[in-house]
N, C-alpha and C positions, 0 to 999 in steps of 0.2 A: 443262414448267415446275413440275410437282409435285415432281420429283426435285431441281430446283434450289432449292426453297424452304429445306429444311433447311440447305443449304450457304450460302444468302444470310443466313439467320437466324444462323448460327454466325459468319459473317463479320462481319455487323453488330455482334454481341457483343464480338468481338475488337478491333474499331476504335472502339467507343463508349467514351468516358470515364466513369469512374465514381469514386466515393468512399465512404469508410465511416468511422465514428467507434466507439469502444468504450470502455467503462470496467471496471476490474478492481479488486476489493477484496479484500484478505486480512485476515483476522481482524476483530474488532470495532474501532471508533474508540475511541481513548482520550480521556478527558475531562481536559482541562488543569486545571479547577476541582477534580476529585477528586485529581489529582496534587498541587495546591497544598495541599491539606488535610493531606498527609503530613508528620510532623514526625520527623526523626531523633531518637532517644533517648526518644521517647515513642510513637510508633505501633508497633504490634505486627503480626505476620502476619496476624491476623484483621482488623485495621483496613485492611490493604492489600488483603486479599481484598474486604472490604466496599465499598471505594472503586473498586477497578480489576477486581475479579473474578479469575477464574483465570489464572495466567500461561502464557505459550507454552512457556517452558523453566524448569525448576528446576535449578540448578548446585550441588552440594554442594562447599564449599570446607573440608574437613576437617569441623570440627563446626559451621561457619557454613554460610549458604546465600545465594544469590543468584537473584532471580526475573527473568525477562525478559519484557516485553510488547512486542508489535509489532503495527502497523497500517500496511498499505501500500495506496495508491491509486495506480493508473496509468490515464493517459488517453491514447489513441492515435487518431491521424487520419491518413487516407491519401488520396491522389489518384492514380488510375491513368489515364494517357494512352498510348494506343496501346501503345508498347513501354517507356515510362518510368513509374516509380512513385516518387512523393514520400511519405515516411512519417516521422512523428515519434511517439515514445513518451515521455511525461513521467511518471516515476514518482517519487513522494515518500513517505517514511515517517515514522510517528511511533514512538519507541522509548523505553520507560522500563526502567531497571535499578534494583532495589531489593535492597539487602544487608542481611542480618540477622546478629545475634550468635548465641551458642549458645542463649540464652534466648528467641530469636524476636522480638526488639526490633529495629526498624529502625534501622541505623547509618548508612547513606548512601543517598540516592537521586538519580537523575539522568535527565533526559528531554529529548527533542527532539519538537516537534510542527509537522511540515511537511507533512502529508499533503493538507491543504486547498489548498496552493499548486500542486498538480498542474493542468495545463490543456491544452486542445486547441490545438495549435499546428502549423502546417506547417513543415517543416524550414527555410525560408528566414526564419521568424519568430525574433525574440530571446525 
């Protein structure tokens, strides 16, 4: 009987259903109110740094530059049933691009804020 116990435990683990949930975040969350305070033609690189912090990427466009800010949140839920697995990953992202002229004055800014919309769902849920 003692020799069968590990085998029975292993078999029980294989046929027992299980589930898990997880959440992954990449970079700091972006503040939509801080983004709204940025004014093209008035805000400078120092203002953008004060409002949004350090950018993820800096792209040189000749003598001009563009800064990219990203925040991603992913939520994962899965259900394991004997030989079948149901899994759904919902990943949403916030992104801001800020463009500056040669003097470091903000010329254009654009952003999306959707990371809060990520949710735990099973594959059959809409």
